[in-house]
N, C-alpha and C positions, 0 to 999 in steps of 0.2 A: 461970801457963797452966791450964788444968783439964786432965781427960781429953781432951774432945771439940772443943776450939777454941784455936786460936792468938791471944792478943787483946794489939793493938799502939792504938798512939794514932793517932786520927784530928786531922783538920787543926781539928776543935774543941774538942780538949784530951779528947775523953771516948774511954773504948777501944772498940775496935772488934772482935768476934769474930770469927774466920776459921773456919769449920768443918773439922775435920781430917779428911781421907779416909782410910778403913779400907782393909782387906786389899782387900775387895770390889771397890771403886773402883778401886785400884791393879791388879788383876788383869783387870779389863776393859780397863782403858787397854794396858797393858803387850800383851795379846791382840791388840786392833785394830794396833798398834804392829808385832808380830810376825809378824801377814797380810802388814800392808804391804811392809814389808823384804823377807819371802820372794816374796810374788810379785814384787816388782822385781828381785830377786835370780837368781831362775828366768826371769824373761822375760830378762831381759838374757843368761843364757845359751843360753836357746834360739834367738835371733838370732843372736847371736855366733856357735853353733857350726853353725847352717845357713848363715851367710857363708864361715865357715872351710871347711867342706866342700864349698861350692857345690852342694848336694843336699840331699836328705831325712834327715840321720841328725846324730843326736845323741853317737853313740860318740866317745870319748876316741879319738882314733889309738894306736896302738900305739906308734910313736916320736913323742910330741909336740914340737915345736920352740918356740921362743921365744915366735912369735906365738900359739900355743894359751896359754901360761900368762899373757903377756900383756894380750893381748884378749878372751880366754872366760873364766877360769879368777880373773885378778885380780880382776876388776870386781865380780863378783858377791858376792865372798867380802870388796871395801871395802864394798859396799851393804850385807852383813848385819852386819857388824861395828862399821862408821863410822857407822851411820843413827841411833841416840842421840846420840853424842858430836856429831857436826853439826847434826841438828835441834835439840839441845837450844842451844849455842853460839849460832847464828843466831836463833831466836826466845825466847831466856832461860827453856827448861826447857817452852816448849808445844809437843809434837808433837803429830803430827795424833791418836794414841791420848786424850792428855791432853785436848785439845779436844773430841774428841768423849763423854769420859766426862765432861767439865765438871769438871776439877780443874786445877789449876797448882803447878806448882813455885815455892815461896818460901824467902825466907833464914826466920833466925829473927827478925828486925826487920821479917818481911811484906814487903818488897821483892824486888825481884828477884833471884836468886842471880849471881854475877861468874861469871868465867871460871875462877876458881882454882878454886870450891865443884864447878859444874858437871863440870871436867874429874876433879876427884876423886871425884863420885859414880861416873862411868864407870868409871872405874880400878877402882872396886871391885868392879862388876858381875862380876866373873874371881871373887869370895868367894861374892858372891849366888847365882851361876847354880849352885855347887856343890850336891851332887852332879848332880842331873840337874834339867832345867825349874825351877830357880830356887828349890831346896829351900829351902836357908839366908836367902834372902830373904823369902819368904814365911813361915817360921815366925818371923824376927826383926820383922817387920810384926804378927804376932799376938800376940807376947810384951812388944813394947815398948808402952810407955805412949803414945806419939802414932804408933803405928804406922808405925817408922821400920825400912828397913832396915840393912844395915850400909854401904854408900854414902851413905845420909841420914847415920848417925850421924858417919861421917867427914867428909862436909863442913858438917855444919850445916843441911840442909834437911829439908823436910819436903811435902809435898803437901796441899793445902788445896782447898774445893770454891769453884768460880768464883762460885756464886749464894751468896750468904748469907742466913739465915731473916729480917732485919732486917721490921719491918713497919711500914707505914707510917701516918700519923696517920689517924683515921676520916674526917679533912673531905678526905682523899686518897684512902682506900681505893675502887674502883670505877669509877676514871676510866678509859676504854679507853687514855689516852694514858701511863698512869702507870709502865709498862715501858720507856718511852722512854730513860731513864737506867739504867745500870748498876748492879747490885748497892749495890755499894761507896759509889759517889758519892749513891745515892738515900739511901743510911743517912747520910750525912756530911750531907746536906740537912736530912733529916728532924732530926737530932740538934741542929742549927743552930736550926732551928725550935722543937724543944720548950724549949730553952734559952732564946731568945729574953728573954721578959723578964726575967731573971736577968741576961741581960748591960748593961753599960755601952753608951754610943753609939759611944764608938773601937772596941769590940771589936766592935761589931755591925756597923758599916761597915767595918772590916778584915777579917772572914770573909765579910763580903758578895760584896765585892771579888773576892777570892780564888776563889770558887765560881760569881759569874756572867760569862756572857761581859763582853768589853770592852765599855764603853759610856761616852760622852761626860758623860753625866748623872748617873753615880754619884755622883762627889763631893755635887752637891746635892740628890740623894735624901734624903729624909727616910726614918724607921724603916718608917713604912705603907706608902709604896712598896716600899722593899727586900725587907720583906718578902714582899708580894703577887708581888714578882718571884720569889723565891725557890720559891714556894708553887708556880707557874706553871711553873718548872723542874722540881720534883718530879712535876709531874702532868704535864710533858712538852707541856706548852703552849708557843704564840707567845709568846716575850718583846717 
């Protein structure tokens, strides 16, 4: 691994570099998520308080009963404090803020993190948030090699950009449909096409079958047809 990317094996056997997100992208994603959870929590409190008072008042009662705590105060607190754990467990780390920032949470092997690492990462938010405004977490992302906060160090996770900087071959550049594949898939197909002359027939067919949509004729297709189908796949045209 170098200072700016996580290197993992692709299906073709060629290493794929996933650019690591820095403090800026992390902060942007966090601010989006913070605003979302704050808005949801405040909205619940306002609506629930209006219903509780049966009128236009948001003031806590002088003698609050159990209903006030259970229906007015508890849900906003749960929304605020459980927002990240619930979202990350449900989407394997892809909160709305991370999606909008173009980053995703991955394990050290490049795969989606499991339940254990996700829970560990969120438990350590208590440390990262100290003393105020995630000062500890922000400081560690600026001081560590891979821009990790304490939770990432404990869980073995990191943030990478969803879009890689992989370049398509010259014969595919400029085609309008070249972005039909996601960046990782396009890079994998491109690697296979570049290595095509150096692979034996069995390896070509095996890798092509793994990448191409199912086809009854794949077994019978020769190298030229398989390569043409891969080029069309990379270009986003009809197969």
